[in-house]
Every structure is written in structure tokens, then in C-alpha cells.
GURODO-168605 format. One record per residue: x, y, z negated of N, C-alpha, C in turn. Coordinates in steps of 0.1 Angstrom, whole numbers, plus 5000, padded with zeros to 4 digits. Atoms other than C-alpha are relative to their C-alpha. Layout:
XYZXYZXYZ
...
END
This chain:
498949974997394359657993501049954996
498650085007397359477993501250124994
499149945009400459577965501050045014
498350014995403059557992500350135008
499549884996405059868006499450065014
500149954984404560018037501349925005
498950054994407059888064501550084999
498449964997410160058058501249924994
498750104999411559758044499249895004
499950044997410159548061500249985014
499749984989411259438092498750025009
500549974981409859588130499249885003
499550134991408459338149499950045009
499549954987409159318184499049965006
500850064986405859198203500150075008
500549914993404459288229499350074999
501049915002402459628230498549914995
501250034998399759418242499749824998
500050075006400259098228498849854999
501349995006396759098212498949965006
501549974989394459138241499449855003
499450175007394658758239499449924996
500550155012394158598211498949975001
501450014998392058398208500549914977
500050015018390358358166500549844999
499850125011391958038145498549954997
501850025001388857788144499649964983
500050015007389057748109499750214988
499249845005389158228103498450055005
501649984993384958298107500650155003
499349864991385258628131498350074988
500849925000381858708113500050124983
499649965012381658928080499749954987
500950085013379058738056499549945006
501250124999377158448051498749994993
500950015003374858558031499350194998
500549845005372658868017499250024992
500950005010371058957989498950125001
500449884999367859177989499250054996
501249915014365959417965498749925005
501050015001362359377967499250115005
500949844997360059677964500650085004
500049934988360459937988501249985007
498750034989363159718007498949905013
500750094997361159398020497950064998
500849955000358059528003499750104996
500249865006356059858001498950054988
501049935010353960017972500250144995
500249894996352660297966499650074988
500349955011351860507926498950115003
500749854999349460727944498649965001
501250085003346660537932499050094990
500949845001343360777920500049974982
499649995018344660847880499850155001
499549905012344461157853501650045002
499050035005347661007851501250075014
499249934994350361257870501749875010
498850035001353061137892501149914996
498849975005355761247878500349934989
500050025014354861117841500249855012
500150164996354460757860501650005000
499050055002357660827874501250024991
499149985012359560917841499349864991
500350125009357660567825500749935008
498850054993359260377853501449984993
498950005005362560517838499950004990
499949955019362060487802500749814995
499450105005363660247778499049895002
501050115007360060047773500549905010
500550104988359659967806501249925008
498950044997363159837811499949884993
500150065011362559627780499149915010
500850054989359459527800500449935011
498950054985361659437832500549895002
498650175006364059217809498949934994
501350085012360259017794500850024990
499550075017361959117760498350084991
500849945012358059327757498649895010
501250064993354459177775499250105005
500849844992352659367796498850084989
500949915012349759457764500850114994
499449915011352659587743500750095010
498949894994354559737770499150185001
501249844993351359957780499650034986
500449855013350360077741501350065001
498449884994354460187743499850025004
500049904990354560337767498450155002
501349895005350960537757500050084993
499549905011352060637725501350075006
498549975002355460737735499450095011
500449914998353660947766498950044999
500849915004351061047752498349965005
500850014989348360897772499249824998
500550125012345560607772500249975007
499250134994346760287776498949925014
501050074991343560187799500250025013
499849934990344260407820501049985003
498350044999348060337823499649865009
500350094993346960007830498949975011
501449994991344160047853501150095020
499249974990347060267875501149915003
499350064996349459987875499249875009
501350164990346659757890499950095015
500749964993345960017912501350015014
498750034989349959997929500349905004
499750204993349959607925499049985017
500850054987346859657952500450045015
499349924988349159887974500549935004
499350124998351459577977500049975008
500250024985352559568019501049945002
497849974997355559388034499850115011
499049934995357559528051500449965017
500450114985356759388093501250055002
498450025000360559528100500949904996
498350055010362359348074499649885000
501650115007359559048067501150005020
499550074989361359008108501249975000
498849955006364659098100500749864993
499850105006364958808079499749905004
500250184992363958488101501250065008
498749934985366658668128501449964992
498249975003369358668098499649805001
500150115002368158288086500249955017
499750164984368258128122501250044996
498050014995371958258127500449964990
499450095013372358048095500150124985
500049945013372558368068499049914989
500150085026371858228025499050125001
500949875003368858458018500149964982
500650045011368158547983499750114998
500449865011366058797958500450044995
500649905015366659027935499550094998
501349925003364459187919499850104981
500349935018364059457885498149975005
501850055003360059287881499749994984
500450065012358359227848498749855009
500550134999356958867847498250025008
501349924998353258977851499950045014
499849944975354559177888500149855003
500150064991355858907896499049925006
501550074996352558677895500050075004
500349884988351358927913500549955015
500150014989353958967936500549905008
499750164990355258607950498549955006
500550024988351658567963499250105006
500149904989351458897986501549915010
499350034989352558758019500049875002
500250154988353058448044500749914989
499850125001353958118028501649994996
498950094991356458048053501050134995
498649845004358558468046500849964987
498850065016359258298008500649925005
499650115004360358028018501650035006
499549964988362758188038501350034985
499450005010365058238006500349894987
499550055004367158047991500350004984
499249975014366658157952498750145002
501149865003364558437939500449954981
499849995019365758607904499350105003
500949855009363958857885500450034989
499249935006365359107860499149874983
500350035010362258907836500549874995
499050115005364158577837500850014995
498549915010368058707833499750084988
500249935017366458937806501650075003
499549855001368559197824499750065009
500649934984368159427855501150095008
499749914987369559617878500350174996
498450054986372159787880501449924986
498950035008373959597848500349915006
499050154993376559357858499949914993
500250135006375659087831498349985013
500850094990372459037861500749955013
499150094989374759037887500949925005
500050125002376758777871499849885002
501050135001374058527867499750025011
500050114994373158577895501249935013
498950044995376558517913500249854996
498950155006377958227888498349914998
500950144999374058037895499949955020
499450114983374858007938500850045005
498450024998378258047935500250055020
499249884986378458317967501150054992
498049884999381958447978499350174999
499849874996381458847971499750015011
500549904986382858957997499649985014
500650084981381158718024498350114996
501449905007377558908008500150085000
500649914997375759178019499049994990
501049985009373559347992499250135003
501049874994370659587999498750034991
500449985013369159767980499450175001
500249875002367160137980501050124993
498649995012369460207943500150025005
498950025001372360347948500549954987
499550015017373360307910500349865004
499750085001372659957918500549945010
499050094992374659907949501150075001
498349985007377860087933500249904993
499850135006377259787910500249885009
500150134992377059527936501650055009
497850014995380759707952500849974992
499650045006381859697922500749864998
499650225005382259307922500549955011
499750004990382759327955499549965015
501350014991379159267974500550125015
499749894985379459458009498250084999
501249944998376459707998499350125010
500649934996373959878015498850074995
501849955003371260138008499550015009
501350034984368160098025499250124997
500449885000366960428033499750005020
501150014991365660378070500649825006
499850144995364760028087501849985007
499149994996366860128119502049924993
497750015008370860138098499749904993
499950195007370059868076500149895006
500150094984369359668114501749995004
499250054990372259768127501549884990
498749995008374659728097499749844993
500550095002373159388088500749905009
499750024990373659248123501749985001
499149954997376659398127501049864990
500250075007377359168098500549845001
500250174997376258808110500249995014
499450124991377658748140501650094999
498949984995381258808163500150125002
499849904996382359128163500450045017
499350004987384759058196499450005007
501050064991382458858213499250065000
501049934993379459098210500550135012
499449864996382159408223500249905014
499450094980383759158257497849985003
501050054991380059068263499450155009
500549824999378659468259501550045014
498749924989382159558285499949925013
500250084987381259258313498550075004
501249974994377459408314499950115002
499849934995378759698319501250055010
499650084986381359588347500650175011
499449904991382559928368499250104995
500649885003380360158351500250054992
499349905011381860298321500550135007
499849914999381760628335500150114989
500049845009383160978310499250035002
500749905002381361238299500150094990
499449945013381861528276498350034995
500949955011380061668245498950095006
501249945001378161898264498949965011
500650084990376461628285500449975016
500250044984377861648323500649874996
499750184995378961258334501649995009
499549964988381761298353501549845003
500150145001384060968368501850015005
498049955007388260998366500249844994
499250154996390660728370500850014985
498750085013392760738333499249934988
501050095011389660618310500849845001
499850124989389760328339501349884992
498550075002393560308334500249914983
499250025016393560308293499149844997
500550185004390659978295500449965008
499650144988392559778320501149994990
498850045012395559828297499749924983
500749975007393359788267499949814999
500050184997392459438275500049885011
499350114996393959308305498749935011
500950034989390859318328499650075011
500749954990390459398360498650015005
501250034990387559338372499050094987
501349865002385859568345500050125003
500249844998386759898358501050055010
500049984985386960068386501150135005
499349905000390160308395500350005012
499450024985391460408431501549994993
498950064998394360238436501450075009
499849914984396260528451501849975004
498950044994399660428473501650074987
498849995006402260658448499850084988
500149985009401260918425498150024999
501450034997398160938409499150164997
500849945001395161158401499149964993
500950035009393361218366498350025003
501549994997389761268385500249925017
500249994986388361078414499550045012
500249944988386861298438500150104998
500049925003388061578432499350074983
500649975020387661858394499050044999
501649975008385061858374499850104990
500149895007384162158358502050074999
498349934991388062298372499849985009
499650004982389662348406499149835006
500350114982388162158436501249894994
498750024997391462108440501449924985
499450035016393061928409501149855008
498949994998396661848413500349804993
499250195005398561448406500450054989
498949955011399661468372500849885000
499450055000401961288357499249864981
500450115013400061098324499049905010
500750114994397660908347500649945007
499750144983400360808372500649954989
499750085011402760658342498749924996
501450125004399260478328500349895011
500250024990399160388364501249885006
498550094997402960258370500249874983
500050155012402760038332498449925004
500950105001399459888340499349935019
500350084984398459818380500949975007
499250084989399659568401500150035010
498949974990400059708430501250105005
498249974997403359878427500749935001
498850134994406459718443500550064986
499149915011409459838419500650145007
499149974997411060038444498950145004
500549845003408060298441500150034990
499949975018408060228405501450145002
498549905003412160398405499950165003
500149894998410860658430499350114989
501049895005408160828412500850044985
499549935013410160788377500650055007
499349894997412860978396499050115001
500649844996410561248408499350044989
500349925014408661268373500950114991
499349945011411961348358501050165006
500549884994412161628379499150174995
501249855010409361858364500449984991
499849915016410561958335500450164998
500249944999410062268328501450154988
499449925007412962598305501349904988
499550145014413362358275500449865004
500650114997413662078295499249914992
501050124997410561928289499449965009
500649984991408161718304498950065005
501249895008405561928322499049875003
501250094991402461728332499549995012
500250014983401361818370500949955004
499349964990402961748399499450145006
500549864993402862098407500950104991
498649915008405562378400499050084996
501249865002402362628400499250004985
500150055011401562448368500649924991
498850055008403962448340499849974982
500750025013401962268314500449934998
500150105003403062078294498949914984
501150045002401361808274500149874985
499050105006402761678240500149794995
500950125001400361358236501249885009
500250034992401061238271502050004999
498949955004404661378266501449834994
499350134999405760958255499749955007
500450094990403560808276500849985012
499449954987405360928304501649955001
498750025005408660888287499849755001
500350074992407060488289500549915009
499650084990407760338319501350095006
498349984994411060538322500849934991
499050065000411860358295500649915002
499950214989411360008314500350045012
499750014984412760138348501850124998
499149945004415160348329500950014992
499950065017416060208297501750074998
498349924998420260328303499350154995
499449894998419060698303498550134987
501549975007415060758288501250034990
499549935014416260838253500950075000
499249864995418661098268498850164997
500649914996415961268276499650184993
500749915016414861618250498850035002
502850085002411061528263500549974984
500250085014412261278234500350024990
500149925007414061518212498850054991
501349925002410961718214499449924994
500650075002408761448206500149894991
499250035020410861288173499750144993
499949915007410461648162498150065000
501749924999406561728168499749874991
501250125014406161368148500950084984
500049955013408461488123499450104990
500349835010407261848112498149985005
501450034995403361678124499550115002
500549974993402561878146498749995011
501649994993399961688159499050034988
501249935008397961788131498850005004
501649944999395061948148500049995013
500249984985395761808178500650035015
499149974988397161888213499250045009
500349954985396762098244498549945004
501750184994394461778261500049934987
501050125006393961558231499650054985
500649925007391461578209500849934984
499150055015393261488169501149995001
499350094996395561338159501149945001
500250114993395561028168500149925014
499450004985396261028205501150014999
497850025000400161128194499849904995
499150095006400460858176499449845009
500450034988398760658201501249935012
499150014984400660678231501350034993
498050035007404260758207499749845000
499450084999403460378200499849925002
500150174980402860208234502050065003
499249974998406360408237501649924992
499250145012407760208204500149895005
500050174998406859888216501049975009
498750054991408759878248501250025004
498949995006411660068236501149984991
499449995012414159918214500850144995
499149885008416260238210498850094998
501449925003412760468205499749904988
500250095015411660118174501350074994
498950005019415460208157500350184999
499949845006415160618159498450074994
501149975001411260658156499949934986
501450025003410060418139500049934977
499350035011411160398101498950164997
500849904997409060788103498750025012
500750034992406860698125498849884990
500650055006405360418100499250054985
500049945004405460668077498150154999
501449914994403060948097498649885003
501350065000400860678106498749934986
500750035008399960548070499550074991
500949895000399360888063498550055002
501149964995396060868085499249944992
500350105002395060558069498650054990
501049985007391760638055499350165005
500449874997391260988070499050045010
501149934987388561148095499849995011
500250094983387960968127498949935002
501850044989385060878156500949844996
500250154997385160508164501450015004
498550014992388260568191500650014993
499349994998390260738173500049924986
499650155007390060438142500849925005
499650104987390560248171501850015007
498449944994394160428180500749964986
499349985020395160458142500349885003
499650165007395060028139500249985012
499050034985396759948172501650114994
498949935008399260228163500849984990
499450015011399960068131500249865008
499450104992399859748147501849955003
498350054991403159788168501250024995
498850025012405259888136499549904987
499950155016403459538113499150064992
501049915013400859768096498849955004
501550034997397359638094499350064991
501249935001394859918088498549914993
501750045008392059728061499350115000
501349895001390260048055499850035010
500649924990389860198090499549895004
500350164991389559818104498649964994
501550115003386659768078498750165005
500949885001385060158085500249985012
500749974986385460088124499049875001
500850074995383559738125498850044992
501749995008380259898102499850165012
500649914992380460178127499549975016
500350014989379859928159498549965000
502350004995375659968175500349865001
500750084994374059658183500249925007
499749954989374759638214501049915005
498550064996378659528205500750065004
499849924996379359828219500250124985
500149955012380660108197500050215011
500449774989379660578207501049995001
499249864994381460798223501350024989
498249825000385360938212500650065004
499749874990386261198220501349995005
499450064991389761138240501150124998
498649824996390961478254498850045000
499949914996390161798264500350095015
499449884987389962048290500950104990
499649935004392362258277500350105001
500449845003391262638291498649994984
501649945007388162608270499949824994
500050125012386562348245498949975003
501150104987384862088263500749874998
499050194998385761718251499549945008
500250124988385661398275500549874986
499650174999384961058263499849885002
500050134990384260728273499849924996
500750115005381960458257501249875005
498750134996384160178273501650044994
498549995004387160298265500149984981
499950035014385960338227499849844998
501050135004384159978229501649935001
498950104990387859798249500650074989
498950015006390059978224499749994982
500350035010387959908194499949835001
499750184996387459488206502350005001
498850075003391359538208500750014988
499949895014391759718172499849824988
500350125011389859378159501049915005
498450094996392459178177501249984996
498550015008395559298163500049994988
500050115013393959248129500249904992
500150094999393458908135501049995001
498750045003397058858145500550024997
499450005012398059018119500049964988
500350095013396458878090500649785010
499750154996397458548110501749934995
498750034995400858648108500850054980
500149915010402158708068501350095003
499049925000404958858078500050204997
500449924997403259158086498950074986
500550015010402359418059498550104998
501849974997398059418051500450094989
500349875010397559828036498650025004
END
């Protein structure tokens, strides 16, 4: 984390909110996070068991492996016979039976075929591979003859505690490996089944992964050794015009709003499928789902469409904006629907509706009572638990950032307070969509949210997509709506924003 302060003392950028949608990566900036992996061996690459036939209990054998005497043996300070005799006296067991028990454990050693296959895949991608194991010299002599020669040849080096006279999780062992290899910790992944070993690795800057189940390790490692933006873009292209929304109750629905947001995020109309209405737009494509079949046109979808769809002429935009400004409640707050029988307000999208207003009516939009109310919502953090139609605090700040991006008047008035509110969310809970919205919103005011950027990267699926994030909800019932395509589009957009900010030293990296 940088020592730079939030942008209260930094001039906020005046770039377009869509500037990063087509930013190319500089040739000398690698997108993949890592170029090296250090693997533990036992219980990661090779499996073994202490369940050999012996009168020594499994609990006692486990205690032996955690004893100071055994640690000395693993560090090469004791020979095998000496170790067994010392342990036998300490735990009041027979040394010969102890030796037989551990020989039985050696006999159970088998390679983990899924991990070995993953090693080959990583090595083909250009990754450098190392192994780092707490293991005695006699056990290593046995171990290195297990498995196939071509599998061991994948490693650029194998480091054992016996040779290092150190063991994990001690810092000294890690420092020996770093010194011998010359690897960059921040570009190195470390995989181990012991959390204490992973903790030490992370303390030195390595990207630690606790091995629990293969599928999760595979997902994380593949994410670290690929171009996350290219894979996300490929997923979007492979699923073009098929990215339907779904509810948390399993109902699939087709709606225009998410499609327009995807279009806004990445600027590629070939990927989305929405209805080009001649004037007012509707959330649903073919009648209401889980609500009234006859669903009124709404200002939220209409406002987004006016901004991102290319088929509207200027006269239509002006006409619709005039009509939007006539739909206000008794408090003069902009309402949600083009229907006076549904006088509902939507806190998040009030700012979205004002975005086209600020473009087409900049001389008067900033005086709307709706804008005053949006400021009060921001000031008092009234959005903290989400809003009537939007899930969580991030959609409100995301939609408000769009208004800040296009209106100099709003930027001047809201900017400092917005910086304070968005930075307060950095590192807080959120799914992939929430984190993406947060990162993009922060970028509008020149802040690079690296904390949530790293979390977002870790959530990316093997196929390049991100899991469905919950964007909005039915106001009358507790049903959430999300769209995997929207989450992936905004995830890709968020990564591009961070790239652009990191390339510009005038922005604050937090």
C-alpha cells in the first residue's frame, strides 16, 4: 500500500469514464501476476500415510513429527539412527518398531496425478518451478527416486531442509531459497498444505496458497499465470448475446438493463442483445418476470440507453430528458417509472438519470432537487445497506461516479466527499461485481484501489469469467438479480482501469 494520501490533496482527473475500455498494455508491463512457483512436496505433490501397521498410535506418530528432535533430524543435525533412538526414549516406544513405521510410510508414497499434470501445464506456459520441503536426507534419498524422471526434471531446483539446515516456517529457509534463485517474491506463488508456512511466505511478499483441495489451487495458479483481461475478453466473445440474467432463486430472465451496462463497460455492441426502443426503454425484454406482466418503461434503463445506445438522435434525447424531468414526487425527487401510478424513487439510479441530464441540460441539471438529495445520501452514507432496488453500497457509488465523470459541476461539488466515501469501502466485503464497481468508481476520482484489485483477480474463474454478482433486486420481495456477463465485463473494465492508473504517476495508488 502506498503512503500517498487519498485524492483530497490530488487534482482529480478529467478523463472520460470510458477511457480505459480500449487501453492497450504497455509492452514491458506483464499482465500475468507470477512467473515462478515454489511447491511443497509432501501432501501436495506426493501423498503418503502414517496408517502403516504398527502398535504406535497415529496420535503418537503425529506428535513425533512435531517434536524438536524430529525438527533437528529434518534440518540435517541428526542422523537417522540417532533420531530414532532419541525419539524412542522421549516417547517411550521401541526404536525398531518406530523405524518400521516410518519405512511403511515411505512405502505409501504416491504421486498426486492432478498436481503433476498441473506442473507440466505451468511449465509449458513458461513458469519456473521449484520445490521446497521439510525433509531429512534419508527421506529425500528415497523420495527423489519416486515418480518419473521427467516429472522431477520440471523443477529448476529442489530445496530440502536437510541441505539448508533450516526448515519451514523459519524465515532463514525462505531467505536461502530466495537468495539462491534470485526470484522476485512479488511475482512468485508458494503452495503448501501448512498455513504457518504460507504465512511466512506471504510475510516475505510471496503469493501464498494454502493447499486444501486441488480444484481451488488449480484455479488460483492458473489465474496467476495468464492474462486475466485477455481470458475475460475471450469468455465474453464466446458467450456473446447469450449472457442472460438470473435470480438467486434460480429463475433465468432476459432484460435490457444489464445488456446496456455491459455495452457501457466494454463498448462492443456485438456482445450484447437488447431492444432498440425508439424512445423510452423497458427493463424487461418481453414483459415482467416475477412481477406484473405489464411492466412500465423506466427512467433507469432509458437513461442508460440514451448514453450508450447509438440509434438515438439528438432530438429524441432532448425530448426524453424533458419528459424525465416531469416525473418527480412531491419532494421534487426524480421517480423511477414513466408511470404516475408508481411514484417510487431509486437512490442509486437517481444519479444515473442525471448523467444524461448533465450532458444535455448542463445549464440546469445541477440545480435539480434530486441532485441535492443524492448529495445528502452520500454525505450521511444512507446507501450503506443498499437501496430499494440495488444490492449493497457499491452500486450507488458506481452510478454516482458516472455522473461525476461527465459533469464538471458535480465533480467540483461531490468530488472531495466522494473520495472520502469510496476509500472507506476499500477492503470491505463484496462479491466480484461489487469489487469491480468499487474499483471503477474509485478510478473516476483518480484512486487506484489495489486492495480490491488483488481480491478481484483471485476471484476470476479458470475460464476467464467471474461468478455472478448480485446487482439489483425486486423492491417488494427479497429476490436478487445478477448477470455473469455483467460481472465479467465490469471485472475486465476494472482491471483495465488499474492498468491505466498505474501507468500514470499522477494518480494515487492505495
